[in-house]
N, CA, C and O atoms as a GROMACS GRO file, in nm:
protein
  456
    1MET      N    1  -0.619  -1.709   2.276
    1MET     CA    2  -0.651  -1.594   2.195
    1MET      C    3  -0.667  -1.642   2.051
    1MET      O    4  -0.582  -1.713   1.998
    2SER      N    5  -0.776  -1.603   1.988
    2SER     CA    6  -0.804  -1.643   1.851
    2SER      C    7  -0.721  -1.559   1.753
    2SER      O    8  -0.671  -1.453   1.789
    3THR      N    9  -0.708  -1.609   1.630
    3THR     CA   10  -0.636  -1.530   1.530
    3THR      C   11  -0.714  -1.403   1.496
    3THR      O   12  -0.654  -1.303   1.455
    4GLU      N   13  -0.846  -1.406   1.512
    4GLU     CA   14  -0.926  -1.284   1.492
    4GLU      C   15  -0.881  -1.175   1.589
    4GLU      O   16  -0.872  -1.058   1.552
    5ASP      N   17  -0.854  -1.214   1.713
    5ASP     CA   18  -0.805  -1.118   1.812
    5ASP      C   19  -0.666  -1.064   1.775
    5ASP      O   20  -0.636  -0.948   1.800
    6VAL      N   21  -0.584  -1.149   1.714
    6VAL     CA   22  -0.451  -1.105   1.673
    6VAL      C   23  -0.462  -1.002   1.561
    6VAL      O   24  -0.384  -0.906   1.556
    7TRP      N   25  -0.559  -1.019   1.470
    7TRP     CA   26  -0.580  -0.918   1.365
    7TRP      C   27  -0.620  -0.784   1.427
    7TRP      O   28  -0.575  -0.679   1.380
    8GLU      N   29  -0.701  -0.786   1.530
    8GLU     CA   30  -0.737  -0.661   1.599
    8GLU      C   31  -0.614  -0.600   1.667
    8GLU      O   32  -0.596  -0.479   1.667
    9ARG      N   33  -0.531  -0.685   1.724
    9ARG     CA   34  -0.407  -0.638   1.786
    9ARG      C   35  -0.317  -0.575   1.679
    9ARG      O   36  -0.255  -0.471   1.702
   10GLU      N   37  -0.311  -0.639   1.562
   10GLU     CA   38  -0.229  -0.585   1.452
   10GLU      C   39  -0.276  -0.444   1.415
   10GLU      O   40  -0.193  -0.355   1.393
   11LYS      N   41  -0.407  -0.424   1.407
   11LYS     CA   42  -0.460  -0.289   1.381
   11LYS      C   43  -0.415  -0.192   1.490
   11LYS      O   44  -0.384  -0.076   1.463
   12GLY      N   45  -0.412  -0.241   1.612
   12GLY     CA   46  -0.370  -0.158   1.725
   12GLY      C   47  -0.229  -0.104   1.710
   12GLY      O   48  -0.200   0.007   1.754
   13PHE      N   49  -0.140  -0.182   1.647
   13PHE     CA   50  -0.004  -0.134   1.625
   13PHE      C   51  -0.002  -0.013   1.531
   13PHE      O   52   0.086   0.072   1.542
   14TRP      N   53  -0.099  -0.005   1.441
   14TRP     CA   54  -0.109   0.110   1.351
   14TRP      C   55  -0.172   0.231   1.420
   14TRP      O   56  -0.131   0.345   1.396
   15LEU      N   57  -0.269   0.207   1.506
   15LEU     CA   58  -0.353   0.315   1.556
   15LEU      C   59  -0.316   0.366   1.695
   15LEU      O   60  -0.348   0.480   1.730
   16ASN      N   61  -0.248   0.285   1.774
   16ASN     CA   62  -0.219   0.321   1.913
   16ASN      C   63  -0.074   0.364   1.931
   16ASN      O   64   0.009   0.351   1.841
   17GLY      N   65  -0.045   0.416   2.048
   17GLY     CA   66   0.086   0.469   2.079
   17GLY      C   67   0.184   0.367   2.132
   17GLY      O   68   0.157   0.247   2.130
   18PRO      N   69   0.300   0.415   2.179
   18PRO     CA   70   0.407   0.326   2.223
   18PRO      C   71   0.371   0.238   2.342
   18PRO      O   72   0.425   0.128   2.355
   19GLU      N   73   0.282   0.283   2.429
   19GLU     CA   74   0.244   0.200   2.544
   19GLU      C   75   0.178   0.071   2.498
   19GLU      O   76   0.206  -0.037   2.550
   20PHE      N   77   0.088   0.082   2.400
   20PHE     CA   78   0.022  -0.036   2.343
   20PHE      C   79   0.127  -0.130   2.284
   20PHE      O   80   0.126  -0.250   2.310
   21CYS      N   81   0.216  -0.073   2.206
   21CYS     CA   82   0.317  -0.154   2.138
   21CYS      C   83   0.409  -0.225   2.237
   21CYS      O   84   0.439  -0.343   2.220
   22GLU      N   85   0.452  -0.154   2.339
   22GLU     CA   86   0.541  -0.213   2.438
   22GLU      C   87   0.474  -0.332   2.508
   22GLU      O   88   0.539  -0.431   2.539
   23THR      N   89   0.344  -0.321   2.531
   23THR     CA   90   0.269  -0.428   2.596
   23THR      C   91   0.256  -0.551   2.508
   23THR      O   92   0.255  -0.664   2.559
   24HIS      N   93   0.246  -0.532   2.377
   24HIS     CA   94   0.210  -0.641   2.287
   24HIS      C   95   0.323  -0.690   2.197
   24HIS      O   96   0.297  -0.766   2.103
   25MET      N   97   0.447  -0.648   2.223
   25MET     CA   98   0.560  -0.700   2.146
   25MET      C   99   0.668  -0.749   2.241
   25MET      O  100   0.673  -0.708   2.357
   26ILE      N  101   0.755  -0.837   2.192
   26ILE     CA  102   0.867  -0.880   2.275
   26ILE      C  103   0.967  -0.765   2.284
   26ILE      O  104   0.969  -0.677   2.198
   27ALA      N  105   1.049  -0.766   2.387
   27ALA     CA  106   1.139  -0.653   2.413
   27ALA      C  107   1.238  -0.628   2.300
   27ALA      O  108   1.275  -0.513   2.276
   28ASP      N  109   1.282  -0.733   2.232
   28ASP     CA  110   1.382  -0.716   2.126
   28ASP      C  111   1.322  -0.735   1.987
   28ASP      O  112   1.389  -0.783   1.896
   29ALA      N  113   1.195  -0.697   1.971
   29ALA     CA  114   1.127  -0.706   1.841
   29ALA      C  115   1.202  -0.624   1.736
   29ALA      O  116   1.280  -0.535   1.769
   30GLN      N  117   1.176  -0.657   1.610
   30GLN     CA  118   1.237  -0.584   1.498
   30GLN      C  119   1.128  -0.540   1.402
   30GLN      O  120   1.031  -0.612   1.379
   31MET      N  121   1.145  -0.419   1.346
   31MET     CA  122   1.053  -0.368   1.245
   31MET      C  123   1.134  -0.312   1.130
   31MET      O  124   1.237  -0.248   1.150
   32VAL      N  125   1.085  -0.335   1.007
   32VAL     CA  126   1.153  -0.289   0.887
   32VAL      C  127   1.058  -0.198   0.810
   32VAL      O  128   0.951  -0.240   0.766
   33PHE      N  129   1.100  -0.071   0.796
   33PHE     CA  130   1.020   0.030   0.727
   33PHE      C  131   1.098   0.083   0.607
   33PHE      O  132   1.220   0.066   0.600
   34PRO      N  133   1.028   0.147   0.513
   34PRO     CA  134   1.099   0.210   0.402
   34PRO      C  135   1.192   0.320   0.454
   34PRO      O  136   1.170   0.376   0.562
   35ASP      N  137   1.296   0.351   0.376
   35ASP     CA  138   1.382   0.464   0.410
   35ASP      C  139   1.298   0.591   0.416
   35ASP      O  140   1.205   0.604   0.337
   36PRO      N  141   1.328   0.682   0.503
   36PRO     CA  142   1.450   0.693   0.580
   36PRO      C  143   1.446   0.623   0.716
   36PRO      O  144   1.546   0.625   0.788
   37VAL      N  145   1.334   0.562   0.753
   37VAL     CA  146   1.324   0.499   0.886
   37VAL      C  147   1.414   0.376   0.894
   37VAL      O  148   1.498   0.367   0.984
   38GLY      N  149   1.399   0.282   0.801
   38GLY     CA  150   1.485   0.164   0.796
   38GLY      C  151   1.450   0.061   0.902
   38GLY      O  152   1.333   0.039   0.934
   39ILE      N  153   1.552  -0.003   0.957
   39ILE     CA  154   1.537  -0.112   1.052
   39ILE      C  155   1.541  -0.058   1.195
   39ILE      O  156   1.634   0.013   1.233
   40LEU      N  157   1.438  -0.092   1.272
   40LEU     CA  158   1.431  -0.052   1.413
   40LEU      C  159   1.428  -0.177   1.499
   40LEU      O  160   1.368  -0.278   1.463
   41LYS      N  161   1.496  -0.170   1.616
   41LYS     CA  162   1.502  -0.284   1.707
   41LYS      C  163   1.467  -0.240   1.848
   41LYS      O  164   1.508  -0.133   1.892
   42GLY      N  165   1.390  -0.322   1.917
   42GLY     CA  166   1.360  -0.299   2.058
   42GLY      C  167   1.314  -0.159   2.091
   42GLY      O  168   1.212  -0.113   2.039
   43GLY      N  169   1.388  -0.090   2.177
   43GLY     CA  170   1.352   0.044   2.221
   43GLY      C  171   1.348   0.147   2.110
   43GLY      O  172   1.279   0.248   2.122
   44GLU      N  173   1.423   0.123   2.001
   44GLU     CA  174   1.419   0.215   1.887
   44GLU      C  175   1.278   0.224   1.829
   44GLU      O  176   1.236   0.329   1.781
   45ILE      N  177   1.205   0.112   1.834
   45ILE     CA  178   1.068   0.109   1.784
   45ILE      C  179   0.982   0.206   1.865
   45ILE      O  180   0.909   0.287   1.809
   46LEU      N  181   0.993   0.198   1.996
   46LEU     CA  182   0.913   0.284   2.083
   46LEU      C  183   0.952   0.430   2.066
   46LEU      O  184   0.864   0.517   2.066
   47ASP      N  185   1.081   0.458   2.053
   47ASP     CA  186   1.126   0.596   2.029
   47ASP      C  187   1.069   0.649   1.898
   47ASP      O  188   1.024   0.763   1.891
   48GLY      N  189   1.070   0.565   1.795
   48GLY     CA  190   1.015   0.604   1.666
   48GLY      C  191   0.867   0.634   1.673
   48GLY      O  192   0.818   0.727   1.610
   49LEU      N  193   0.794   0.554   1.751
   49LEU     CA  194   0.650   0.576   1.766
   49LEU      C  195   0.621   0.707   1.839
   49LEU      O  196   0.525   0.776   1.807
   50ARG      N  197   0.704   0.740   1.935
   50ARG     CA  198   0.685   0.866   2.008
   50ARG      C  199   0.703   0.987   1.916
   50ARG      O  200   0.642   1.092   1.938
   51ALA      N  201   0.787   0.972   1.815
   51ALA     CA  202   0.818   1.083   1.725
   51ALA      C  203   0.726   1.091   1.603
   51ALA      O  204   0.725   1.193   1.534
   52ALA      N  205   0.650   0.986   1.576
   52ALA     CA  206   0.570   0.980   1.453
   52ALA      C  207   0.422   0.997   1.483
   52ALA      O  208   0.373   0.949   1.585
   53PRO      N  209   0.349   1.067   1.395
   53PRO     CA  210   0.204   1.076   1.413
   53PRO      C  211   0.140   0.940   1.390
   53PRO      O  212   0.184   0.863   1.305
   54ARG      N  213   0.036   0.910   1.466
   54ARG     CA  214  -0.034   0.783   1.451
   54ARG      C  215  -0.131   0.792   1.334
   54ARG      O  216  -0.166   0.901   1.288
   55TRP      N  217  -0.174   0.678   1.288
   55TRP     CA  218  -0.271   0.671   1.179
   55TRP      C  219  -0.411   0.692   1.236
   55TRP      O  220  -0.440   0.648   1.347
   56ASP      N  221  -0.497   0.758   1.159
   56ASP     CA  222  -0.637   0.775   1.199
   56ASP      C  223  -0.718   0.649   1.173
   56ASP      O  224  -0.810   0.616   1.248
   57ALA      N  225  -0.682   0.578   1.066
   57ALA     CA  226  -0.753   0.455   1.030
   57ALA      C  227  -0.660   0.367   0.947
   57ALA      O  228  -0.567   0.416   0.884
   58VAL      N  229  -0.686   0.238   0.949
   58VAL     CA  230  -0.613   0.144   0.863
   58VAL      C  231  -0.712   0.039   0.813
   58VAL      O  232  -0.792  -0.014   0.890
   59GLU      N  233  -0.704   0.010   0.685
   59GLU     CA  234  -0.782  -0.098   0.623
   59GLU      C  235  -0.685  -0.210   0.589
   59GLU      O  236  -0.577  -0.186   0.535
   60MET      N  237  -0.724  -0.334   0.620
   60MET     CA  238  -0.640  -0.449   0.588
   60MET      C  239  -0.716  -0.537   0.491
   60MET      O  240  -0.826  -0.583   0.519
   61GLU      N  241  -0.654  -0.561   0.374
   61GLU     CA  242  -0.716  -0.642   0.270
   61GLU      C  243  -0.619  -0.752   0.228
   61GLU      O  244  -0.502  -0.752   0.266
   62ASP      N  245  -0.670  -0.846   0.149
   62ASP     CA  246  -0.589  -0.957   0.098
   62ASP      C  247  -0.514  -1.025   0.213
   62ASP      O  248  -0.395  -1.055   0.202
   63THR      N  249  -0.585  -1.049   0.321
   63THR     CA  250  -0.521  -1.104   0.442
   63THR      C  251  -0.490  -1.253   0.426
   63THR      O  252  -0.564  -1.328   0.362
   64ALA      N  253  -0.380  -1.292   0.487
   64ALA     CA  254  -0.340  -1.433   0.493
   64ALA      C  255  -0.274  -1.457   0.628
   64ALA      O  256  -0.215  -1.366   0.686
   65GLU      N  257  -0.285  -1.578   0.676
   65GLU     CA  258  -0.220  -1.612   0.803
   65GLU      C  259  -0.171  -1.755   0.798
   65GLU      O  260  -0.226  -1.840   0.728
   66LEU      N  261  -0.066  -1.781   0.873
   66LEU     CA  262  -0.007  -1.914   0.882
   66LEU      C  263   0.039  -1.935   1.025
   66LEU      O  264   0.113  -1.854   1.080
   67THR      N  265  -0.005  -2.045   1.084
   67THR     CA  266   0.038  -2.081   1.219
   67THR      C  267   0.122  -2.208   1.212
   67THR      O  268   0.080  -2.308   1.154
   68VAL      N  269   0.241  -2.202   1.270
   68VAL     CA  270   0.329  -2.318   1.280
   68VAL      C  271   0.375  -2.325   1.425
   68VAL      O  272   0.458  -2.244   1.469
   69GLY      N  273   0.321  -2.421   1.499
   69GLY     CA  274   0.355  -2.432   1.640
   69GLY      C  275   0.314  -2.308   1.716
   69GLY      O  276   0.197  -2.269   1.715
   70ASP      N  277   0.411  -2.245   1.783
   70ASP     CA  278   0.381  -2.125   1.861
   70ASP      C  279   0.414  -1.996   1.785
   70ASP      O  280   0.434  -1.891   1.845
   71THR      N  281   0.419  -2.006   1.650
   71THR     CA  282   0.450  -1.891   1.566
   71THR      C  283   0.334  -1.864   1.470
   71THR      O  284   0.279  -1.957   1.411
   72LEU      N  285   0.297  -1.738   1.457
   72LEU     CA  286   0.188  -1.696   1.369
   72LEU      C  287   0.239  -1.586   1.278
   72LEU      O  288   0.298  -1.488   1.325
   73VAL      N  289   0.218  -1.602   1.147
   73VAL     CA  290   0.258  -1.501   1.050
   73VAL      C  291   0.132  -1.443   0.985
   73VAL      O  292   0.046  -1.517   0.937
   74LEU      N  293   0.121  -1.310   0.986
   74LEU     CA  294   0.013  -1.239   0.918
   74LEU      C  295   0.071  -1.169   0.797
   74LEU      O  296   0.182  -1.115   0.802
   75ALA      N  297  -0.004  -1.169   0.686
   75ALA     CA  298   0.035  -1.095   0.567
   75ALA      C  299  -0.088  -1.024   0.514
   75ALA      O  300  -0.198  -1.078   0.518
   76TYR      N  301  -0.070  -0.901   0.465
   76TYR     CA  302  -0.186  -0.823   0.421
   76TYR      C  303  -0.143  -0.699   0.344
   76TYR      O  304  -0.027  -0.658   0.345
   77ARG      N  305  -0.241  -0.640   0.277
   77ARG     CA  306  -0.225  -0.509   0.212
   77ARG      C  307  -0.291  -0.407   0.304
   77ARG      O  308  -0.409  -0.418   0.336
   78ALA      N  309  -0.213  -0.309   0.348
   78ALA     CA  310  -0.264  -0.206   0.439
   78ALA      C  311  -0.280  -0.073   0.367
   78ALA      O  312  -0.197  -0.035   0.284
   79THR      N  313  -0.388  -0.004   0.400
   79THR     CA  314  -0.406   0.134   0.356
   79THR      C  315  -0.427   0.217   0.482
   79THR      O  316  -0.531   0.208   0.547
   80GLY      N  317  -0.327   0.297   0.515
   80GLY     CA  318  -0.333   0.383   0.632
   80GLY      C  319  -0.370   0.524   0.591
   80GLY      O  320  -0.321   0.575   0.490
   81THR      N  321  -0.456   0.588   0.671
   81THR     CA  322  -0.496   0.726   0.640
   81THR      C  323  -0.480   0.815   0.763
   81THR      O  324  -0.498   0.774   0.877
   82ARG      N  325  -0.443   0.940   0.732
   82ARG     CA  326  -0.436   1.047   0.831
   82ARG      C  327  -0.515   1.164   0.776
   82ARG      O  328  -0.536   1.173   0.655
   83GLN      N  329  -0.560   1.253   0.864
   83GLN     CA  330  -0.638   1.369   0.818
   83GLN      C  331  -0.562   1.449   0.715
   83GLN      O  332  -0.618   1.489   0.613
   84ALA      N  333  -0.436   1.473   0.740
   84ALA     CA  334  -0.355   1.550   0.646
   84ALA      C  335  -0.266   1.453   0.568
   84ALA      O  336  -0.185   1.382   0.627
   85GLY      N  337  -0.282   1.451   0.437
   85GLY     CA  338  -0.194   1.367   0.357
   85GLY      C  339  -0.268   1.262   0.278
   85GLY      O  340  -0.388   1.239   0.296
   86HIS      N  341  -0.193   1.198   0.190
   86HIS     CA  342  -0.247   1.094   0.103
   86HIS      C  343  -0.245   0.960   0.176
   86HIS      O  344  -0.166   0.940   0.268
   87PRO      N  345  -0.331   0.867   0.135
   87PRO     CA  346  -0.326   0.733   0.194
   87PRO      C  347  -0.189   0.668   0.170
   87PRO      O  348  -0.125   0.691   0.067
   88TYR      N  349  -0.147   0.588   0.265
   88TYR     CA  350  -0.024   0.511   0.254
   88TYR      C  351  -0.064   0.366   0.232
   88TYR      O  352  -0.138   0.309   0.312
   89VAL      N  353  -0.016   0.306   0.123
   89VAL     CA  354  -0.050   0.168   0.090
   89VAL      C  355   0.078   0.085   0.093
   89VAL      O  356   0.178   0.123   0.033
   90ALA      N  357   0.073  -0.027   0.164
   90ALA     CA  358   0.191  -0.113   0.175
   90ALA      C  359   0.150  -0.259   0.187
   90ALA      O  360   0.043  -0.291   0.239
   91LEU      N  361   0.236  -0.347   0.138
   91LEU     CA  362   0.223  -0.489   0.167
   91LEU      C  363   0.298  -0.512   0.297
   91LEU      O  364   0.412  -0.468   0.313
   92CYS      N  365   0.234  -0.582   0.391
   92CYS     CA  366   0.290  -0.596   0.525
   92CYS      C  367   0.294  -0.742   0.568
   92CYS      O  368   0.215  -0.825   0.522
   93SER      N  369   0.388  -0.770   0.655
   93SER     CA  370   0.398  -0.902   0.717
   93SER      C  371   0.437  -0.882   0.863
   93SER      O  372   0.526  -0.803   0.894
   94SER      N  373   0.371  -0.955   0.951
   94SER     CA  374   0.403  -0.952   1.093
   94SER      C  375   0.414  -1.094   1.145
   94SER      O  376   0.337  -1.182   1.106
   95THR      N  377   0.510  -1.116   1.233
   95THR     CA  378   0.530  -1.246   1.294
   95THR      C  379   0.509  -1.233   1.444
   95THR      O  380   0.563  -1.144   1.509
   96TYR      N  381   0.429  -1.325   1.498
   96TYR     CA  382   0.398  -1.329   1.641
   96TYR      C  383   0.445  -1.462   1.697
   96TYR      O  384   0.449  -1.563   1.627
   97VAL      N  385   0.479  -1.462   1.825
   97VAL     CA  386   0.511  -1.584   1.898
   97VAL      C  387   0.416  -1.591   2.018
   97VAL      O  388   0.385  -1.490   2.080
   98PHE      N  389   0.371  -1.713   2.048
   98PHE     CA  390   0.280  -1.728   2.162
   98PHE      C  391   0.360  -1.736   2.290
   98PHE      O  392   0.443  -1.825   2.309
   99ARG      N  393   0.334  -1.640   2.378
   99ARG     CA  394   0.392  -1.636   2.512
   99ARG      C  395   0.274  -1.632   2.607
   99ARG      O  396   0.214  -1.527   2.630
  100ASP      N  397   0.241  -1.748   2.663
  100ASP     CA  398   0.122  -1.765   2.744
  100ASP      C  399   0.102  -1.646   2.838
  100ASP      O  400   0.191  -1.617   2.917
  101PRO      N  401  -0.009  -1.578   2.831
  101PRO     CA  402  -0.135  -1.618   2.769
  101PRO      C  403  -0.167  -1.548   2.637
  101PRO      O  404  -0.284  -1.546   2.598
  102ALA      N  405  -0.068  -1.490   2.567
  102ALA     CA  406  -0.104  -1.409   2.450
  102ALA      C  407   0.002  -1.418   2.341
  102ALA      O  408   0.114  -1.464   2.363
  103TRP      N  409  -0.037  -1.374   2.221
  103TRP     CA  410   0.055  -1.360   2.109
  103TRP      C  411   0.130  -1.228   2.122
  103TRP      O  412   0.069  -1.125   2.150
  104LYS      N  413   0.263  -1.232   2.103
  104LYS     CA  414   0.348  -1.112   2.111
  104LYS      C  415   0.415  -1.091   1.975
  104LYS      O  416   0.461  -1.186   1.912
  105LEU      N  417   0.419  -0.965   1.931
  105LEU     CA  418   0.483  -0.932   1.805
  105LEU      C  419   0.634  -0.950   1.814
  105LEU      O  420   0.698  -0.903   1.908
  106VAL      N  421   0.690  -1.019   1.715
  106VAL     CA  422   0.834  -1.041   1.706
  106VAL      C  423   0.894  -0.954   1.596
  106VAL      O  424   1.002  -0.896   1.612
  107SER      N  425   0.822  -0.946   1.483
  107SER     CA  426   0.876  -0.876   1.366
  107SER      C  427   0.762  -0.819   1.283
  107SER      O  428   0.654  -0.877   1.274
  108HIS      N  429   0.788  -0.702   1.221
  108HIS     CA  430   0.692  -0.640   1.130
  108HIS      C  431   0.770  -0.578   1.016
  108HIS      O  432   0.876  -0.518   1.038
  109GLN      N  433   0.719  -0.591   0.894
  109GLN     CA  434   0.787  -0.540   0.775
  109GLN      C  435   0.685  -0.477   0.682
  109GLN      O  436   0.574  -0.529   0.666
  110GLN      N  437   0.721  -0.364   0.620
  110GLN     CA  438   0.633  -0.296   0.524
  110GLN      C  439   0.706  -0.271   0.393
  110GLN      O  440   0.821  -0.227   0.391
  111THR      N  441   0.638  -0.301   0.282
  111THR     CA  442   0.686  -0.269   0.148
  111THR      C  443   0.584  -0.178   0.084
  111THR      O  444   0.473  -0.223   0.054
  112PRO      N  445   0.616  -0.051   0.061
  112PRO     CA  446   0.520   0.042   0.001
  112PRO      C  447   0.478  -0.004  -0.139
  112PRO      O  448   0.557  -0.060  -0.214
  113VAL      N  449   0.352   0.020  -0.170
  113VAL     CA  450   0.298  -0.009  -0.303
  113VAL      C  451   0.294   0.123  -0.379
  113VAL      O  452   0.233   0.220  -0.334
  114ALA      N  453   0.359   0.125  -0.494
  114ALA     CA  454   0.366   0.250  -0.572
  114ALA      C  455   0.232   0.285  -0.634
  114ALA      O  456   0.220   0.386  -0.703
   0.00000   0.00000   0.00000
C-alpha cells in the first residue's frame, strides 16, 4: 500500500463511521481530542464515533510524512466542515503500523487552531 493510499485512508477516518475505523485501526488504538472528549482508547473510540456527527468534508494541507521501518507518521493541518456550523481547523498527527497487508492506525491526535 502506497503512502498516497494511507492519506486517503486518513481522510476516511474523518468522513466514515465506526465500521470503517474498526477495520483500519488496531484494537487498542488511542486518540487524543480537545476537551471535553479527551483521550479515547480502543472501543471508546468506536463508541465516540457512534455518538458524534461525521464530517461532510475535510481538507488536508501542510502535509508531512515519515516512515521508519514498519511505522508511518502523518502530520497535517485539517479543516473539517459540516453543513451546520463553522469549519473546524486543527493540527493533526496520526501514527500507523504496517500489519501485512495494510497500514493500521495506532494513534491520532488533534490540536485545534484558534
